C-alpha positions in Angstrom: 50.4 107.6 3.8 53.7 105.5 3.8 54.3 102.2 2.1 56.6 100.0 2.8 56.7 97.6 0.4 57.0 100.2 -2.6 59.2 102.8 -0.5 57.0 105.5 -1.6 55.0 108.2 0.9 52.5 110.2 -0.7 50.2 113.1 1.0 48.6 116.5 -0.1 50.4 119.9 0.4 47.6 122.3 2.0 47.7 123.9 -1.6 46.7 120.7 -2.7 43.7 119.8 -0.4 42.6 123.4 -1.5 42.8 122.4 -5.1 41.4 118.9 -4.3 38.2 120.0 -2.4 37.9 123.0 -5.1 38.0 120.3 -8.3 35.4 118.4 -6.3 33.0 121.1 -5.4 33.0 122.1 -8.9 31.9 118.6 -10.1 29.3 118.3 -7.6 27.9 121.8 -9.2 28.5 120.8 -12.6 26.8 117.5 -12.4 23.3 119.3 -10.7 23.6 121.8 -13.0 24.9 120.5 -16.2 27.2 123.8 -17.0 30.0 122.2 -19.5 32.4 124.6 -18.2 32.4 123.3 -14.9 32.8 119.9 -16.3 36.2 121.1 -18.2 37.4 122.8 -15.4 37.0 119.4 -13.3 38.4 117.1 -16.2 41.3 120.0 -15.8 41.8 120.2 -12.1 42.0 116.1 -12.1 44.3 116.0 -14.9 46.6 118.3 -13.4 46.5 116.8 -10.0 47.2 113.3 -11.8 50.1 115.0 -13.8 51.6 116.2 -10.6 51.6 112.5 -9.4 53.4 111.3 -12.2 56.2 113.9 -12.4 57.3 114.1 -8.9 57.1 110.0 -9.2 59.4 110.1 -11.9 61.7 112.9 -10.0 61.7 110.5 -7.0 62.6 107.4 -9.2 66.1 109.0 -10.6 67.1 110.9 -7.6 69.5 109.1 -5.2 71.9 109.6 -2.0 75.3 108.6 -3.2 76.4 108.7 0.2 78.6 111.1 2.8 82.0 112.0 2.9 84.1 111.3 5.6 84.1 113.2 8.6 84.7 114.0 12.2 82.5 115.5 14.9 82.2 116.1 18.6 79.4 115.0 20.4 77.2 117.7 22.2 77.9 120.1 18.8 76.0 120.7 15.8 78.2 120.4 12.5 78.3 120.0 8.4 77.3 116.7 6.5 78.5 116.6 3.3 76.3 114.8 1.3 76.5 113.4 -2.5 73.4 113.6 -4.4 72.7 112.2 -7.8 70.3 112.6 -10.8 70.2 109.6 -12.8 67.7 110.5 -15.7 69.1 111.0 -19.0 67.8 114.4 -19.7 65.1 115.9 -17.3 66.4 117.9 -14.6 65.1 117.8 -11.0 64.4 120.2 -9.1 62.8 121.3 -5.3 63.8 118.3 -3.0 64.7 118.0 0.8 66.9 115.7 2.5 66.3 114.8 5.9 68.7 112.7 8.4 65.6 111.3 10.5 66.9 109.7 13.8 64.1 106.9 14.1 62.1 105.5 11.7 58.1 105.3 12.2 57.1 101.6 11.4 53.3 103.2 11.3 52.4 103.7 7.4 51.3 107.3 8.6 54.9 109.5 8.7 54.9 113.2 8.4 56.6 114.6 5.4 58.9 116.8 7.6 60.1 114.7 10.3 60.6 116.9 13.7 62.7 113.9 15.1 65.3 114.6 12.4 69.1 115.4 12.7 69.2 118.3 10.2 68.0 118.8 6.7 69.6 120.1 3.3 68.1 121.6 0.0 68.5 121.0 -3.6 67.0 123.8 -5.7 67.9 122.0 -8.8 70.1 119.4 -10.2 70.9 118.6 -14.0 70.2 115.6 -15.7 72.9 112.8 -15.5 74.8 115.2 -12.8 75.9 114.8 -9.0 76.8 117.4 -6.3 77.8 117.9 -2.5 75.1 119.4 -0.7 75.8 120.5 2.9 73.3 119.4 6.0 73.4 121.5 8.9 73.6 118.4 11.3 72.4 118.8 15.3 74.7 117.3 17.7 74.6 113.4 17.7 75.9 110.9 20.2 79.1 109.7 20.7 80.0 106.6 17.8 80.8 105.4 14.7 78.5 106.2 11.8 78.7 104.3 8.7 75.2 104.8 7.5 72.4 107.4 8.2 69.2 107.1 6.9 67.1 110.1 4.9 64.1 110.8 3.9 63.9 112.1 0.6 61.0 114.6 -0.3 59.9 116.7 -3.1 56.4 118.4 -4.4 57.8 118.9 -7.7 56.2 120.3 -10.0 53.5 122.3 -8.9 53.4 122.1 -5.0 50.2 120.0 -4.8 51.5 116.6 -3.6 54.3 115.7 -1.2 55.9 112.3 -2.2 58.9 110.7 -0.6 60.8 108.0 0.3 63.4 106.6 2.8 67.2 105.8 1.9 70.1 104.8 3.7 73.4 106.6 2.9 76.7 105.1 3.6 79.7 107.3 4.7 81.9 107.5 7.6 81.4 109.6 10.2 82.9 109.5 13.5 81.6 111.3 16.5 84.1 111.9 18.8 83.8 112.2 23.0 83.6 115.7 24.4 86.7 117.9 25.4 86.7 118.5 29.2 88.0 122.6 28.6 89.2 122.8 32.3 91.2 119.4 32.3 92.6 120.7 29.0 93.6 123.9 29.8 94.8 122.3 33.1 96.9 119.5 31.6 97.9 121.8 28.6 99.8 124.0 31.3 101.3 121.3 33.0 102.5 119.3 30.2 104.4 122.4 28.9 106.5 122.7 32.0 107.3 119.2 32.1 108.5 119.6 28.6 110.5 122.4 29.3 112.1 120.6 32.2 113.1 117.7 30.2 114.4 120.2 27.2 116.7 121.4 29.9 118.5 117.9 30.6 120.0 117.3 26.9 123.5 116.6 26.6 126.3 117.0 23.9 125.8 114.1 21.5 127.8 115.3 18.4 128.7 117.7 15.9 127.2 118.9 12.8 127.6 121.4 9.7 125.8 125.1 10.8 123.5 126.2 8.9 122.1 129.8 8.6 118.7 129.0 9.7 119.9 127.3 12.8 120.9 130.0 15.9 124.7 130.9 16.5 124.7 130.2 20.1 125.4 126.4 19.5 128.7 127.0 17.3 131.6 125.3 18.4 133.8 128.1 18.1 136.7 126.1 18.9 136.5 123.8 15.8 135.3 126.1 13.8 137.8 129.1 14.4 139.7 130.0 11.1 137.2 128.5 8.7 134.6 130.5 6.0 131.0 130.8 7.7 129.7 127.7 5.4 132.2 125.6 7.2 131.1 126.0 10.7 130.2 123.8 13.1 127.8 123.4 15.7 127.1 120.9 18.5 124.2 118.9 18.9 122.1 117.7 21.9 120.3 114.9 22.5 118.8 112.9 24.8 116.4 109.8 24.9 114.0 111.1 27.7 113.9 114.4 26.0 112.8 112.9 22.9 109.7 110.8 24.8 106.0 110.0 23.8 103.2 109.7 26.3 101.6 106.8 27.3 98.0 106.8 28.2 97.0 104.4 31.2 93.5 104.2 32.8 91.4 101.5 34.7 89.3 100.2 32.5 87.3 97.6 34.8 86.2 101.0 36.6 84.6 101.9 33.6 83.2 99.0 32.8 81.8 99.1 36.6 80.2 102.5 36.3 76.6 102.8 37.5 75.6 105.6 35.8 76.1 107.0 31.9 77.4 110.5 32.8 80.3 108.5 35.1 80.8 106.3 32.0 80.8 109.0 29.3 83.0 111.5 31.5 86.0 108.6 31.6 85.7 108.4 28.1 85.8 112.1 27.8 89.0 112.5 30.3 91.0 110.0 27.8 89.6 112.4 24.6 90.9 115.3 26.1 94.2 113.8 27.1 94.7 113.0 23.7 94.0 116.1 22.4 96.7 117.8 24.3 99.0 115.6 23.2 97.9 115.8 19.7 98.4 119.4 19.9 102.1 119.1 21.3 103.2 116.8 18.4 103.9 114.1 20.6 104.1 110.3 20.1 100.7 108.7 21.8 100.1 105.3 22.9 97.0 104.2 24.5 97.0 100.8 27.0 94.2 98.3 27.6 92.9 96.1 29.9 94.3 93.0 28.2 97.5 94.3 27.9 97.4 95.6 24.2 97.6 98.8 23.0 96.4 101.3 20.4 99.1 103.4 18.8 98.8 107.4 17.3 95.6 110.1 17.7 93.8 109.0 14.8 93.5 105.3 15.9 92.8 106.3 19.4 90.5 108.7 18.4 88.4 106.1 16.5 88.9 103.6 19.0 87.4 105.9 21.8 84.6 106.9 19.6 83.6 102.7 18.9 83.5 102.3 22.8 80.0 101.0 23.1 77.2 103.2 25.0 76.4 102.9 28.6 73.7 100.4 27.6 75.5 98.0 26.0 79.1 98.2 28.0 79.0 94.5 28.8 79.2 93.8 25.0 82.1 93.0 23.2 84.1 95.4 22.5 85.5 96.3 18.7 89.0 95.4 18.3 90.7 95.7 15.0 93.0 92.7 14.5 95.4 95.5 12.6 99.0 95.4 14.7 101.3 98.3 15.7 104.7 98.7 17.4 105.9 100.9 19.8 109.2 101.8 20.5 111.3 104.5 22.6 110.8 106.6 25.5 107.2 107.2 27.2 106.2 108.9 30.1 103.0 107.3 31.6 100.0 109.6 32.4 97.6 107.9 34.3 93.9 109.0 34.2 90.5 108.5 36.0 87.7 110.6 37.4 89.1 112.3 40.2 92.4 113.9 37.6 95.5 112.7 36.4 99.1 111.6 37.7 102.4 111.8 36.0 104.1 108.3 36.8 107.7 107.1 35.8 109.3 106.7 32.1 109.4 103.3 30.8 111.4 102.4 27.7 110.0 100.1 25.2 111.9 97.7 22.3 110.0 96.8 19.5 111.9 93.4 19.2 110.3 92.2 22.6 107.5 93.4 22.5 104.5 93.4 20.1 101.0 94.9 20.6 97.8 94.7 18.4 95.8 97.9 18.3 92.7 97.4 19.7 
């Protein structure tokens, strides 16, 4: 039974039920026979159950979850969540706690002590007085989104294993569950991207001279200017090209995404954007994502946060989260247009931060 007013749940374990039945049977026999030894057994059994309840209440009262550490996971894959726990009691250690990350919280007072609809569970064998530590929760896959709190059911049958006592708490933290990566698109886009980078690297032109170091190849040394000089005074040619140092600007049809008729097609488009962002991040290129209202998000981390925060299909018509921080982009960008049918490389565009300002959304 769970009592929301005091945030406590109580139920007897299987050994506890057997012990309670045995105590009451002995009590009935003692009343009918008058054997003093049975009265002593009855009193001892009831005292054991009472002490068990008092000690478990003292333990669960001083046990709390401080929060979970910042982490990133991927939709459709299990992961490990780092949970910070604490024992507030000054003198008494705590033993035998279980922590269940619950998906939904029942409104009825009858609640299982081992919830079946949980993301995962972690166990604490012992925790000294006035101490805290980090435990690992083996989590099942979660839906895409930004999770700033997770509800936990904290359960213990300390000290004798007769009574299960539990409470509900909400742990705060930063968990980002990113959209899935499309493996086929990832491999195809990565291969195509490498070819385009190789083509642009061949277009570099002579820019200036710079001192040669032993860490750089000898093929760029300007032997005409270096003739007659010791090795430490050799110079080499430096090649640059604005286009060769381009970034990637991701574009898509946001209106088509919001008009999606199924959750599968809706999430597929978000997954395509995440896959493209992952390819560009692995290539260490500047990355920008454009939006329907002309604003943009700059950088892989910010783009990942935005993709995770996009409302679920059921809420796609609601206002999308748009942080009011601002970003600036400048330089040359190669446009990569993404759609459910695939992707298309488009023309280069040059951006001047002095004439444009964008809001990261």
